[in-house]
N, C-alpha and C positions, 0 to 999 in steps of 0.2 A: 223348538225351544232353544233359548239362548243360555249358554253356560258362562257368560261374562259376569263377573262380579259387579255389583252396583257401586256407584260413586267412585269409580276408578276411571281415569282418563284413558282414551284409546292409544295415545302416543305419549312417549316420555322424552319429547324433544327439549330444546332450550327453554329458558324462562320467557313466557310471553309478556310479562310485565315490562321487561327491558325493551322489547321491540315496540310495544305500545308507547312507552315513554319516549323512545327515540323518534317515532313518527310524529308524536305530539310536539316534541322539541323542534323537529324539522319544520312543521307547519308554523310554529310560533316564530322561528327564525326567519322564515320566508315572509310572513306578514310584517315582522319588525323591519326587515330590510326594505320592504315595499313602502312602509310608513316613513322610514328614515331617509329614503331617497326620493324626495319630491323634485318636481321640475324646477331647476335653479337657473336655467338659461334666460337671460333678459329677453323680454318680449314674447315668451312662450309660456303657456299655461295649459292645464288639462281642460278638455272640453267638458262643459257641465252636462252634456248629454251622455257621453260614453267614456270620457276620460282620456281620449287620445290627444297628443300634443297639438296645440292650436296657436296660431299667431294672428295678430291684428292686421287689418287692411289699412289702418290709418284713418278710417272713417267709422266712428262708433255705430251710427245707424245702419251702415252696410254690414257690420259684424253681426248685428242683431237679427238680420233676416237670412243669414246663411245656415239654414237647416238646424237652428238651435244650438250650433257649436259655439256661438259667441265670437266667431272669427273664422279664418280660413284654415282648415286642418292641414298639417304638414303632409306634403306629397300630393296636393291637389292644385288644379289650375282653375282660373276664373276668366272666362271670356266676356268682355264688355263690348256690346254692339251699340252703335250710335247712328241715328238718322240725322240728315241735314249736314250743314257745314259748321256746326258749333264744335267746341272742344271740351265738353263736360267730362268725357271719358279721359281726356288728358289730365284733368284736375284730379280724378280718382287715382290715376297712375302716379302723379306727383306726391299725393298723400301716402300712397303705398310705398314709394321709394324713400320718402322722407322719414317715415316710421322705421324703415329698415336701417337708415343711417343713424338715427337717434338710438336705436337698440343695439348698435354695433353688429348688425347683420351684414353679410356680404351681398351687395346689390350688383346685379349684372344687367346692363342696359344694352339692348340689341338694336342696332340700326340708327342710333342717335349720337350726335357729337357731344363733346364735353360741355358745350354751352347748355345742353338740356339739364345736366346735373347742377349747373350754377343757378338755375331758375327754380329750384325746389323751395317750397314755402318755408317761412321762418317759424321757429318753435315758440309756442306760447307757454305751454305747461302741460301737465297731465289732463286728459280729457275729463275725468271725473271732477277734478277741482274746478275747472273752467265751467262745467255745467252747473255745479253747485253755486258758484258765484253768480252765474246768470239767473238762476232760479231765485236766489235771494234778492237780486236786483229787481226782478220782476215783481216780487212781493212788496218791495219798498218804493214802488213808483208813486209819483205825486198824483194826488187826486184832485188838484185844483182845476186843471184844464187839460184836455187831451192833446192840445197843441204843444205842450211843454215836455212830452214824454221823450222826445228824441234829443233834448238838449243836454242830457247826461247829468251826472251828479255834480254838486258844487265842489270846487277844488280839484276835480279830476280833469284838468286841462290837457295840455300837450304832454306834460310830464307823466300824467296818469295814463294816457293812451300809449305812451312808449314803454311803460314799465312792463316787464315780462316776469312771469313767475316760473320758478324752477320746479323740480320734483318735490311737491309738498307731501309730507308724510301724514297719513291719516292715523288717528289714535286707535289702538286695538281695544279689546274687551277689558283688559286690566289697566287701561289708561296709559300704557307706554306707547310711544310713537312707532308706527309701522314703517320699517325701512325697506320694504319690498319695492322694487322698481315698478313704475307704472306700466300697465299692459298696452295702453293706447294713449296717444298724445293729441293735443290740439295745435293746429298750425294756422298761420296767417299768410294768405296768398299775396298780400301787398309787400311782404318782407322776404328776405332771402336767408336761407338756412346757413348758419355758420357752425360747423361741428368738425372736430378733428377727423372723424371717419369719412367725411365727404370726399377726401382725396383717395379713398380706397375703392371708389366706384370702378367697376370693370366695364369698359366700353368695348363692345364687339362690333366693329364696322362691317359694312356690307361690301367688302372688297372682292372684285372678281378674281377667280383662280381657275386652276385646271379642273377642279372637281365642282360638283353642284354647290350652289350657294348655301342651301340649308344643311348640307353635309358639313361644310366648313363651320357653320354656326354651332352645330351640335358638337363637333370635335372640340371647339374652343370652350364651350360650356362644360363639357365633360372634363377637360384638362384643368380648368379653373377650379372646379369642385373637388377633383381628386387631389390637387395640390394644396388645398386649404386644411387647416388643423381639424382634428376630429371634433364632432359635435358643433361645428359651425353651421349656423342657420343661413341659408341662401334665399335670395329673392330675385326672380328672373322677371324683368320688365321688357315687354315687347310692344312698343307703341305703333299704332297704325299698320298692322300686318297687311301685307299685299298692296299697300298704297303705291300706285304707279310712279309717284314722285320720289319714292325711296327705293322700291324694289324693282328689279328688272321684269320685263313682261313674262318671261318663261316661269317666274316663281309662282304665278297664279294658276298654274296647271295643277290638277288634282294629284297627278303622280309625283309632284314636287313638294307641295306643302303638307299633304296628308301624311306621308311617311315621316316628315319632320315632327308633326304633332304626336304621332305614335311614339317616336323615339324620345321626345321630350317627356311624355307621360311615363315611359319606362325608366328614364333617368331619375325622375322624381320619386319613383317607387323602388329604387335600388336600395337594398339593405345598407344601412349606415349613412345614407344621404338624407339630410333634413333641409328640404327646399320647397318653396311654393312659387307659383308663376301667375302673372296677370297679363292678359293679352287684350288689345283693343283692335277693332276692325270697323271700317266705315261701311255702313249699310247702303249709303247712297251710291257706292261703286259696286258693292257685292250684296245684292238683296238676299233676304232670307229664303226667297222662293227658289233660289238656285240650289242645285244638289251639292255644290262645293261647300256652301255655308252650313247646310244641314248636316253634312258629315263632320264639319269642324265642331258643330255643337254636340254631336254624339260623342266625339272624342274628349271634349272638355268635361270637367267635373261640375262646373257651375257656369250658367249662361244668364246674363241680364241684358236688357235692352233699354237704352235711353231714347226717349221720344220727346225732344224739346218742343215747347209751344211756339207758335208763330211770333215773330217780333212785332207785337202789336199791343198797345196798352189796353185796348178793349178786350182782346183775347186773354191777356193775363189777369184782368180784373174779374172776368167771369169764368175762369178755368178752375178755380178751387176756392174752398171756403177758408180764407185766411182771416183771422181775427185782427183786432187793432194792434195786438202785440206781435203778430206774426207776419212774415213776408209772404207774398203770393207765390205759389209754386211756379217753377220755370219749365216743368215738363213732367211727363209720366215715366215711371220706371216699371218695366215688366220683367218678371222672373220666369224664365223658361225652363231652367234646370238648376238644381241646387246640389251641393256635394253631399248627397245622401249615400251612405256606404251600405249598399244592399248586401254585398257579399259577406260582410262581417258585422252587420248591424250598425245602428247608430244614425242619427240624423232624422229629420222630418221634412217632408215636402209640402207642408200645409201652406206655405207662403207662395207656392207656385200658382199663378193665375190671379193673385190678389191685385187690387188696384192700389198702386203706390205713386206718390208724387215726390219729386225731389226739388230742393232749393240749394243753390250755390251762392253763398255769401262770402264776405271777406275772410271769415274765420272758420267756416265749416261747410261741409257738404251733408245736408240733412235729408233723410228719407222719412216720409210720414204717410199714413193712410190717406188716400185721395177721397174727397167727398165734395159734392156740389153744394153751393149755397142755397138757402131756401128761396122759393119762387117769390115774385114780387107781391102777389096777392095772398100768400100763405101766412096769415097772421100767427097761427100756432107755431109754425116752423120758425118764424122770425123771433117769437118770444123765447123759444128754446135756444136759439142762437144767442139771444141776449143773456140768458142764464149761463152760457158758456163763454163769458167775457167778450161777447160781441157787442159793440157800442150801439145804443139806440140812436135813431136819426135825430130825435129831439135833443139828445145830449150833445150832439155835434154842432148845434146851432146856438149862436149867441144872441 
């Protein structure tokens, strides 16, 4: 039997209301601080998947397939492999470096002279504004004859082609212009980038020294990042890794390059460091069947492979289903690995193994799903292609 009086508390400690109010106030202050401190660094925004800081690769279609992050997350590396003797991977690197220059990021170029930085593509404007303008132009195409589609608009001659648009502000919900900087920009490969930050490119030459080559590269990268102001976003560009015309023969040994990639990944994940890296490697010299390349893929966070089509008009015409308003694809893009963050969640690998085709034009590097055109005797498939803006054969004859 209990002799305790009812309706009397067991302890006579301090007032619980004050502690509850204090904890509630702490939670409100924490949430308010999180809401009042959004990402304000140019060229960096939260990932739509898990909210981690993400930067653009300079190619909108490539950003869209990187595990749902809408870009390359901070602290991650992307390995671009290419077959053959083409240089589509070099175009991706130039877009990546040019985007960093426009966003005032610190760009580090390994193994290339200053002439490489002078060949960065010229700025056109925000990628969203350029895409909207092209979509509007497609909707206003002339319907008189299909031969006049490529003649352009009336009055848009040399002056119109040379005009460049700056950072156009999009209206917000209340009608006021949005002054936020663009996340990704569009570039023109036929022009050269002129920007004040282009002189801040950090070139790391492959000079011989008493220590191993990759050890010297890592020390210079570490020193350059440590000497930069806090919250600086860094982009590390490594074109044609292990290319024998650039690197010495001993650099292709596994005990030389693999520790460098490990140290590079550790550098990118150092607390306080905000950096990403993009690396290209020629598969014609180092096939994927070799153990060295497979280990490099395992160390990298994202791996894509570019497989250009043969340089033949017949092969290009039958390699993809391009409509009358689209250019035929120039190759296949394979996604072997995406920056899926298994240890902390976030990201999706649903694009791994999908069939993608890429097209490199004067103004963009575009990645689209790959599909074959309908067969010659497939009338149903040809009618379906016609409904998808595919011109009929009878409409092309006069």
